[in-house]
Every structure is written in C-alpha cells, then in structure tokens.
C-alpha positions, 0 to 999 in steps of 0.5 A: 500500500503506497503513501496517501500523497502518492494516491493524489499524485497518481490521480492527477496524472490519470486525469491529465492522461485521460484529457479530463485535465488540460494544460492551463486547467487550475487544480483545487487549492491545497486545503480543498484537496485535503478535504476531498481526499480526507488527508492532512494538509501536509499530505496534500501539500506534499502531493502538490509539491511532488507534482511541481517537482515532476513538472506535471503542474506549475504555480502561477501567482494570483492564479494557483496551481495549474496543469503544466504545458507539455514543453514545461518539463520537470523542475530542476532538482532541489539544491542541497541543504547546504545551499539553503539561505534565508533569502531562498526560504523567503522567496519560496514562501512568497511563491507559495503565498502568491499562488495559494494565499497565506492560509496555505503557507506552512513551514512543512510545505516550504521545506517540501518545496525546497526538498529539505527536512522541515527543521532545516527551514527553521534554521533561517527563520524563527517561525511562520510569524517571523517569516511573514514579516521577512516576506513582506519586507522582501516584497516591498523592496521589489520596487523603488523610486527615481532620484530626483522624485517627480515634480509636485505633490500630486505626481509624487503621491500618484507614483507612490500609490501606483507603486504600492498598488502594483506590489499589492496586486503582485502579492495579494497577501501583503494587505493582511500583514500590516494592520493599521491599528498595529503597524509593523516595522518594515524597513522597505515599507518605510521607504514607501512611507517616506516618499508619501510623507515627503510629498505631504510635508510640502503642503504645510499641514501640521504633523497630526494632519500629515499623519492622518492624510498618510494613514488614509492614503495607505488604508485606501490602497490596503483596503482595496487590495485586501479583496484580492486575498479574500477572493483567494481564500473564498475560492479555497473554502467554497471551491467556487470562482467569483463568477460561480459565486455570483451566479449562485446569489442571483435568485436571492438578488432577484427576490430582494429586487422584486420586493420593491423596497429598494428602487435605487438598488434595483435600478442600478442592477437593471442598468448594468445588467450582465455587463459589469465586472468588478475591476479592482484596477479600475476602482483603484484608479478612480479612488486614487483620483478622488483621494487626490482631488479631495486633497487638492480641494483641502489645500485650496480651502486651507490656503496651504501648498504651493 
C-alpha cells in the first residue's frame, strides 16, 4: 500500500492522461484537496509539491496551481541543504503565498518545496510569524523610486500609490500583514512611507494632519487590495470562482429586487445588467483620483501648498 500523497499524485496524472485535465486547467487549492481526499494538509501539500517537482503542474501567482504545458518539463532538482539561505526560504514562501494565499503557507510545505527536512527551514527563520514579516519586507523592496522624485505633490503621491498598488496586486497577501491599528516595522515599507510623507510635508499641514492624510492614503490602497486575498481564500473554502459565486446569489438578488423596497438598488442592477465586472484596477484608479482631488480641494480651502 503506497503513501496517501502518492494516491493524489497518481490521480492527477490519470486525469491529465485521460484529457479530463488540460494544460492551463487550475487544480483545487491545497486545503480543498485535503478535504476531498480526507488527508492532512501536509499530505496534500506534499502531493502538490511532488507534482511541481515532476513538472506535471506549475504555480502561477494570483492564479494557483495549474496543469503544466507539455514543453514545461520537470523542475530542476532541489539544491542541497547546504545551499539553503534565508533569502531562498523567503522567496519560496512568497511563491507559495502568491499562488495559494497565506492560509496555505506552512513551514512543512516550504521545506517540501525546497526538498529539505522541515527543521532545516527553521534554521533561517524563527517561525511562520517571523517569516511573514521577512516576506513582506522582501516584497516591498521589489520596487523603488527615481532620484530626483517627480515634480509636485500630486505626481509624487500618484507614483507612490501606483507603486504600492502594483506590489499589492503582485502579492495579494501583503494587505493582511500590516494592520493599521498595529503597524509593523518594515524597513522597505518605510521607504514607501517616506516618499508619501515627503510629498505631504510640502503642503504645510501640521504633523497630526500629515499623519492622518498618510494613514488614509495607505488604508485606501490596503483596503482595496485586501479583496484580492479574500477572493483567494473564498475560492479555497467554497471551491467556487467569483463568477460561480455570483451566479449562485442571483435568485436571492432577484427576490430582494422584486420586493420593491429598494428602487435605487434595483435600478442600478437593471442598468448594468450582465455587463459589469468588478475591476479592482479600475476602482483603484478612480479612488486614487478622488483621494487626490479631495486633497487638492483641502489645500485650496486651507490656503496651504504651493
């Protein structure tokens, strides 16, 4: 009798060979695989990592684990344990979180993907909480700013906003790491904060107002970005895509509209019909414009700024 993780591996391979799974098809998240097979999360993780090592599937950021194309080939053999480093552990952890969310991140899963014993990874990070902070700092370090910065407060804040948005879209889990009420000290996040605060400082507001404006600016980006990670989590829990979830809500939505108690809501839904897709990038651009337009009006009303 072979190990349960190999049963999962063999089943995926059979479905690919039969054509039930085709290149690019998305496999269920690890948690869903564990539920379907009645195995521990670590067993499901080991199965997915084995399939990746064999080149059968690949992990794609913000998509998940998908069937590899025939030309992908097997992944290179894991480096020997002596080649491990903190940076390598952090990078593999980021790859897992990008593909499956923070909920799927375990030290055992990281070690399996690295091809080493779980305790080996602990030599480089103190535990999952410490690892997540290292991951966040590494992610925030991926993009920087030009010297000198753009001219004018608005151009500078636009650049900071779009830079942070790009990083949060690249790594949806980032929005979960830095709660407003309990800020964490991350050197590379401080780089982005410094750019925003320098732009706001030029407007002549008092320190409390500057801090409030910065908090509102960052929380707008974080609050919108958190929905991407929540969608990843929701798919893992329900097994439904966003479109499938919305289709399931339609009967209740129709019932609500038919009551006649919500005419404005009903008119809006009827007006958009089936032509509305929730586009977080478009919402970000609209929200950024409204934030900066509001700040411009505040400057004019208060007589501050250049």
